[in-house]
C-alpha positions as CSV (number, residue, x, y, z in Angstrom):
1,X,10.5,38.6,11.9
2,X,10.3,37.9,8.2
3,X,7.0,38.2,6.5
4,X,6.0,34.9,5.0
5,X,5.7,34.4,1.3
6,X,3.3,31.5,0.4
7,X,5.1,30.9,-2.9
8,X,8.4,29.8,-1.2
9,X,9.4,27.7,1.8
10,X,12.7,27.6,3.7
11,X,14.4,24.2,4.3
12,X,15.9,23.8,7.7
13,X,18.4,21.0,8.5
14,X,19.9,19.4,11.6
15,X,23.6,19.1,11.1
16,X,25.5,16.2,12.6
17,X,25.2,16.0,16.4
18,X,23.3,19.3,16.6
19,X,20.0,19.5,18.5
20,X,18.9,22.8,16.8
21,X,18.4,23.3,13.1
22,X,19.9,25.8,10.7
23,X,18.4,27.1,7.5
24,X,19.9,25.4,4.5
25,X,18.1,27.0,1.6
26,X,14.8,27.8,-0.1
27,X,12.2,25.9,-2.2
28,X,10.5,27.9,-4.9
29,X,8.2,27.0,-7.8
30,X,9.5,27.2,-11.4
31,X,6.6,26.3,-13.6
32,X,5.4,22.9,-12.4
33,X,8.7,22.2,-10.6
34,X,9.9,23.0,-7.1
35,X,13.5,24.1,-7.3
36,X,15.9,24.3,-4.4
37,X,18.6,26.9,-3.8
38,X,21.2,26.6,-0.9
39,X,21.6,29.8,1.0
40,X,24.9,31.7,0.8
41,X,25.3,31.7,4.6
42,X,24.8,27.9,4.6
43,X,27.3,27.3,1.8
44,X,29.8,29.4,3.8
45,X,29.5,27.3,6.9
46,X,32.6,25.0,7.5
47,X,30.3,22.2,8.7
48,X,27.7,22.5,5.9
49,X,26.4,19.2,4.5
50,X,24.5,18.5,1.3
51,X,20.9,17.3,1.9
52,X,21.8,14.4,-0.4
53,X,25.0,14.7,-2.4
54,X,23.8,12.6,-5.3
55,X,20.9,14.9,-5.9
56,X,21.5,18.2,-4.2
57,X,25.2,18.8,-4.1
58,X,26.6,21.8,-2.2
59,X,26.7,24.3,-5.1
60,X,25.2,27.7,-5.5
61,X,22.2,28.5,-7.7
62,X,18.8,26.9,-8.4
63,X,18.8,23.1,-8.6
64,X,16.0,21.5,-10.5
65,X,14.6,18.0,-9.6
66,X,16.2,15.2,-11.6
67,X,14.5,13.1,-14.2
68,X,10.7,13.1,-14.1
69,X,10.5,14.4,-10.5
70,X,8.7,17.6,-9.7
71,X,10.5,17.9,-6.3
72,X,13.9,16.6,-5.2
73,X,13.4,13.1,-3.8
74,X,15.4,13.8,-0.7
75,X,12.9,16.5,0.1
76,X,9.9,14.5,-1.0
77,X,11.0,11.8,1.5
78,X,10.2,14.3,4.2
79,X,6.7,15.1,2.9
80,X,3.4,13.5,4.0
81,X,2.0,10.4,2.3
82,X,-1.6,9.5,2.0
83,X,-2.4,9.3,5.8
84,X,-0.7,12.6,6.6
85,X,-2.4,14.3,3.6
86,X,-5.8,13.1,5.0
87,X,-5.0,14.7,8.3
88,X,-3.9,18.0,6.8
89,X,-6.9,18.2,4.6
90,X,-9.1,17.6,7.6
91,X,-7.3,20.3,9.6
92,X,-7.6,22.8,6.7
93,X,-11.1,22.0,5.3
94,X,-13.0,20.2,8.1
95,X,-16.1,18.3,6.8
96,X,-15.3,19.1,3.2
97,X,-12.0,17.2,3.3
98,X,-13.6,13.7,2.8
99,X,-14.7,14.6,-0.7
100,X,-11.6,16.5,-1.7
101,X,-8.9,15.4,-4.1
102,X,-5.6,15.3,-2.2
103,X,-3.9,16.8,-5.3
104,X,-6.1,19.9,-5.0
105,X,-3.5,21.7,-2.8
106,X,0.2,22.3,-3.5
107,X,3.1,20.3,-2.3
108,X,4.4,23.5,-0.6
109,X,1.2,23.5,1.5
110,X,1.6,19.9,2.5
111,X,5.2,20.6,3.6
112,X,4.2,23.8,5.4
113,X,1.2,22.2,7.3
114,X,2.8,18.9,8.3
115,X,4.4,18.2,11.7
116,X,8.0,19.2,12.4
117,X,9.1,15.9,13.9
118,X,9.2,14.3,10.5
119,X,11.4,11.4,9.3
120,X,15.0,12.4,8.8
121,X,16.7,15.7,9.5
122,X,14.7,18.3,7.5
123,X,11.9,20.7,8.4
124,X,10.1,23.5,6.5
125,X,9.4,27.0,7.6
126,X,8.0,30.3,6.2
127,X,10.9,32.2,7.8
128,X,14.7,31.9,7.0
129,X,15.6,33.3,10.4
130,X,13.1,32.1,13.0
131,X,12.4,28.4,13.6
132,X,9.0,27.6,15.1
133,X,8.3,23.8,15.4
134,X,4.8,22.6,14.6
135,X,4.0,20.0,17.3
136,X,1.1,19.2,19.6
137,X,1.4,16.9,22.6
138,X,-1.3,14.4,23.2
139,X,-1.8,11.1,25.0
140,X,-1.9,7.8,23.1
141,X,-5.7,7.5,23.8
142,X,-6.3,11.0,22.4
143,X,-4.3,10.2,19.3
144,X,-6.0,6.9,18.7
145,X,-9.4,8.5,19.1
146,X,-8.6,11.2,16.6
147,X,-7.1,8.6,14.2
148,X,-10.2,6.4,14.4
149,X,-12.6,9.3,13.7
150,X,-10.6,10.5,10.7
151,X,-10.3,6.9,9.4
152,X,-14.1,6.7,9.5
153,X,-14.3,10.0,7.5
154,X,-15.7,11.8,10.5
155,X,-15.1,15.5,11.2
156,X,-12.4,16.2,13.8
157,X,-12.5,19.0,16.3
158,X,-9.7,21.5,15.9
159,X,-8.0,20.1,19.0
160,X,-8.1,16.5,17.7
161,X,-6.9,17.6,14.3
162,X,-4.0,19.5,15.9
163,X,-3.2,16.4,18.0
164,X,-2.6,14.3,14.9
165,X,-0.6,17.0,13.1
166,X,2.7,16.0,14.6
167,X,2.6,12.6,12.9
168,X,1.6,13.8,9.4
169,X,5.0,13.5,7.8
170,X,6.0,9.9,8.7
171,X,4.8,8.2,5.6
172,X,2.4,5.4,4.7
173,X,-1.3,4.9,4.3
174,X,-2.3,3.4,7.6
175,X,-3.4,5.5,10.7
176,X,-0.5,6.5,12.8
177,X,0.9,9.1,15.2
178,X,4.1,10.0,17.1
179,X,4.9,9.6,20.7
180,X,7.9,10.7,22.8
181,X,9.2,9.8,26.2
182,X,12.3,11.0,27.9
183,X,14.6,8.6,26.1
184,X,12.9,7.3,23.0
185,X,10.6,8.4,20.2
186,X,8.0,6.0,18.7
187,X,5.7,5.7,15.7
188,X,2.4,4.4,16.9
189,X,0.4,2.4,14.3
190,X,-3.3,1.9,14.8
191,X,-5.9,-0.5,13.5
192,X,-7.8,0.8,10.4
193,X,-11.6,0.7,10.1
194,X,-11.3,-1.4,6.9
195,X,-9.1,-4.1,8.6
196,X,-10.6,-7.6,8.3
197,X,-7.5,-9.1,9.9
198,X,-5.4,-8.0,12.9
199,X,-2.8,-6.1,10.9
200,X,-1.2,-4.6,14.0
201,X,-0.5,-8.1,15.4
202,X,0.6,-9.2,11.9
203,X,3.2,-6.5,11.8
204,X,4.4,-7.1,15.3
205,X,4.8,-10.8,14.5
206,X,6.8,-10.1,11.3
207,X,9.1,-7.5,12.9
208,X,9.8,-9.8,15.8
209,X,10.4,-12.8,13.5
210,X,12.8,-10.6,11.4
211,X,14.8,-9.9,14.6
212,X,14.8,-13.6,15.4
213,X,16.2,-14.2,11.9
214,X,19.1,-11.8,12.8
215,X,17.9,-8.9,10.7
216,X,18.7,-5.4,11.8
217,X,15.2,-4.2,12.6
218,X,13.6,-1.3,14.5
219,X,12.5,-2.5,18.0
220,X,8.7,-3.0,18.4
221,X,6.2,-3.4,21.3
222,X,2.5,-4.0,21.2
223,X,0.2,-2.2,23.6
224,X,-3.5,-1.3,24.0
225,X,-5.4,2.0,23.6
226,X,-9.2,2.3,23.9
227,X,-9.3,-1.5,23.9
228,X,-7.5,-1.9,20.6
229,X,-4.0,-3.0,19.6
230,X,-1.4,-0.4,18.9
231,X,2.1,-1.1,17.5
232,X,4.9,1.0,18.9
233,X,8.0,1.2,16.6
234,X,11.1,2.8,18.1
235,X,12.5,5.5,15.8
236,X,16.1,5.1,14.7
237,X,16.4,8.6,13.1
238,X,16.6,10.3,16.5
239,X,19.3,10.2,19.1
240,X,18.7,11.6,22.6
241,X,21.5,13.9,24.0
242,X,21.8,16.0,27.2
243,X,20.7,19.1,25.1
244,X,17.8,17.6,23.2
245,X,17.3,15.3,20.2
246,X,19.8,15.0,17.4
247,X,18.5,13.9,14.0
248,X,19.9,11.6,11.3
249,X,19.6,12.2,7.6
250,X,17.8,9.5,5.6
251,X,16.8,8.9,2.0
252,X,14.5,6.2,0.7
253,X,15.7,3.6,-1.9
254,X,13.4,5.4,-4.3
255,X,15.4,8.6,-3.9
256,X,18.7,6.8,-3.9
257,X,17.8,5.3,-7.3
258,X,16.7,8.7,-8.7
259,X,13.2,7.5,-9.3
260,X,9.9,9.4,-9.3
261,X,6.7,8.0,-7.6
262,X,5.4,6.9,-11.0
263,X,8.6,5.0,-11.6
264,X,8.5,3.1,-8.3
265,X,7.4,-0.2,-10.0
266,X,10.8,-0.2,-11.8
267,X,12.9,-0.1,-8.6
268,X,14.7,-3.3,-7.8
269,X,16.6,-4.9,-5.0
270,X,19.6,-5.4,-7.3
271,X,19.7,-1.8,-8.3
272,X,19.6,-0.7,-4.7
273,X,22.3,-3.2,-3.9
274,X,24.4,-1.7,-6.7
275,X,23.9,1.8,-5.2
276,X,24.9,0.5,-1.7
277,X,27.9,-1.2,-3.1
278,X,29.1,2.1,-4.5
279,X,28.1,4.3,-1.6
280,X,27.9,2.4,1.7
281,X,30.7,2.6,4.2
282,X,30.3,-1.1,4.9
283,X,28.9,-2.5,1.6
284,X,29.5,-6.2,2.2
285,X,27.5,-6.0,5.5
286,X,24.7,-3.9,4.0
287,X,24.4,-6.1,0.9
288,X,24.1,-9.3,3.0
289,X,21.5,-7.5,5.2
290,X,19.5,-6.3,2.1
291,X,19.5,-9.8,0.6
292,X,18.4,-11.2,4.0
293,X,15.5,-8.8,4.0
294,X,14.5,-9.7,0.5
295,X,14.4,-13.4,1.5
296,X,12.5,-12.6,4.7
297,X,9.9,-10.5,2.9
298,X,9.2,-13.4,0.5
299,X,9.0,-16.0,3.3
300,X,6.8,-13.9,5.6
301,X,4.4,-12.8,2.9
302,X,5.3,-9.1,2.9
303,X,4.6,-7.9,-0.6
304,X,4.4,-4.3,0.3
305,X,8.2,-4.0,0.2
306,X,8.2,-1.0,-2.2
307,X,11.2,1.3,-2.5
308,X,9.9,3.8,0.1
309,X,10.0,0.9,2.6
310,X,13.8,0.7,2.3
311,X,16.2,3.5,3.3
312,X,19.8,4.6,4.0
313,X,21.3,7.0,6.5
314,X,23.1,9.8,4.7
315,X,25.3,12.5,6.3
316,X,28.8,13.5,7.4
317,X,29.1,10.3,9.4
318,X,28.7,8.1,6.3
319,X,26.1,6.1,4.4
320,X,24.6,2.9,5.8
321,X,21.4,0.9,5.3
322,X,18.9,1.9,8.0
323,X,17.3,-0.7,10.2
324,X,14.3,-2.5,8.6
325,X,10.8,-1.1,9.2
326,X,7.3,-1.6,7.9
327,X,7.4,-5.4,7.5
328,X,3.9,-6.8,7.5
329,X,2.4,-10.0,5.9
330,X,-0.1,-9.0,3.2
331,X,-3.3,-10.9,2.5
332,X,-3.3,-12.7,-0.8
333,X,-5.8,-14.6,-2.9
334,X,-4.5,-18.0,-3.9
335,X,-0.8,-18.9,-3.6
336,X,0.9,-16.8,-6.3
337,X,2.2,-13.4,-5.3
338,X,4.7,-10.7,-6.4
339,X,7.0,-8.4,-4.5
340,X,6.4,-4.7,-4.4
341,X,10.0,-4.1,-5.5
342,X,11.5,-6.0,-8.4
343,X,14.0,-8.7,-7.3
344,X,16.2,-8.0,-10.3
345,X,15.7,-7.5,-14.0
346,X,11.9,-7.9,-14.6
347,X,11.5,-10.6,-12.0
348,X,9.2,-9.9,-9.0
349,X,7.6,-13.3,-8.3
350,X,7.7,-14.1,-4.6
351,X,9.9,-17.2,-4.7
352,X,13.2,-17.7,-3.0
353,X,14.7,-19.4,-6.1
354,X,14.8,-16.0,-7.7
355,X,16.9,-14.7,-4.8
356,X,19.5,-17.3,-5.6
357,X,19.6,-16.1,-9.2
358,X,20.8,-12.7,-8.0
359,X,22.9,-13.6,-5.0
360,X,26.1,-12.5,-6.8
361,X,24.7,-8.9,-7.0
362,X,24.8,-9.0,-3.2
363,X,28.4,-10.3,-3.1
364,X,27.1,-13.7,-1.9
365,X,27.9,-17.1,-3.2
366,X,25.1,-19.6,-3.9
367,X,26.0,-21.6,-0.8
368,X,26.0,-18.4,1.4
369,X,22.7,-17.4,0.0
370,X,21.2,-20.9,0.6
371,X,22.4,-20.8,4.2
372,X,20.5,-17.5,4.8
373,X,17.4,-19.0,3.2
374,X,17.6,-22.3,5.1
375,X,18.2,-20.5,8.5
376,X,15.2,-18.2,8.0
377,X,12.9,-21.1,7.1
378,X,14.1,-22.9,10.2
379,X,13.6,-19.9,12.4
380,X,10.2,-19.1,11.1
381,X,9.1,-22.7,11.5
382,X,10.4,-22.9,15.1
383,X,9.4,-19.5,16.5
384,X,6.4,-18.1,14.6
385,X,3.8,-19.7,16.9
386,X,5.5,-18.5,20.1
387,X,5.8,-14.9,18.9
388,X,2.2,-15.1,17.5
389,X,1.0,-16.0,21.0
390,X,3.1,-13.2,22.4
391,X,1.2,-10.8,20.1
392,X,-2.1,-12.1,21.5
393,X,-3.2,-13.9,18.4
394,X,-5.9,-16.5,18.7
395,X,-6.0,-19.9,16.9
396,X,-8.1,-18.5,14.0
397,X,-5.8,-15.6,13.5
398,X,-2.7,-17.8,13.5
399,X,-4.4,-20.2,11.0
400,X,-5.0,-17.3,8.7
401,X,-1.2,-16.8,8.4
402,X,0.5,-20.2,8.5
403,X,1.3,-21.6,5.1
404,X,-0.8,-18.7,3.6
405,X,1.3,-15.6,4.3
406,X,4.1,-17.3,6.3
407,X,6.0,-19.9,4.4
408,X,3.4,-20.1,1.6
409,X,4.3,-23.1,-0.6
410,X,4.6,-20.8,-3.6
411,X,7.5,-19.0,-1.9
412,X,9.4,-22.4,-1.8
413,X,8.5,-23.7,-5.2
414,X,11.5,-25.3,-6.9
415,X,13.7,-24.5,-4.0
416,X,16.0,-27.3,-2.8
417,X,17.4,-26.8,0.8
418,X,21.0,-27.6,1.4
């Protein structure tokens, strides 16, 4: 067994249709940067695939992050976000974690300490020769209990902290965990202590309405744990086989556009559409889908549609837009609102008329774009109440959404239906 070196970390990858990973290369610091170097044995494999060809092509030698990034975006996509970092700090520092700056520990530590069942097809190990997954099985109630305690800044026992570790690298700020049964894997999203509205129900409603609007979305169900609502989102980056789970490579729109976290406000739907037009195996289908998601986000009041909430599959079987995920109406003060990702140019106001202005960037004519908008408005109007009741929403909760988040008049300002 290789002795670990805390200053480096080995990147393991699941190749197409494989259920066991192989080591692809090594991450090492170079000043403030984390550089990546493919291993010679990996480059010599006939089935070797680049982690992400735009950013980390299959070439020997150290590869530095592009632009202003400190770490390659395709690797950063596999790292914990704010919720996962809170869990890791709690595991490492216990009661001191609540007062700590998440930036006090290195990115290598976050990658090393996060769970192995992360989004996409990468994992990180101290050894280049022995793969030891970091995973801890727990029931939904155990996971929810641990998430509630941490969300309330309470100290977790080592057992509860370990139970949450598996879900530390799945992104986002809200409390969540991972679940697995024999045929499917799920992301479980929990209520947060600061919630003043039923955000779990809101997200269920939005995801189900998106499906009703014929968007390609991850399947969702709503269940209960410890008397509280839990949203279960079926993972689309895993495929069950007779020998185990195969993994699919993914990159966020932020990574596809070559942007750093601090540059995220400059990401736009039209830029991502241009990237898909150049890279997707079915660009016309993916561009229409992305346009439809833009329209739906505006109509349902989801203004948290930043560039990490869009992604594409990447790998030897091609590049395609992933199913939609993380669609949830966001609370607003007044009518005016703006999208998390620019629509195009410098425009981000949450109004469907601005979607029409950029329809050509999605290979759509104005009449085609208006048909999408009109059909979504009709579907939301006809089905929102039925699905809200299916989610268990009461009259007050429904009233807090209708014409406020869902179909807010601001979204339809100056729009003339066909």
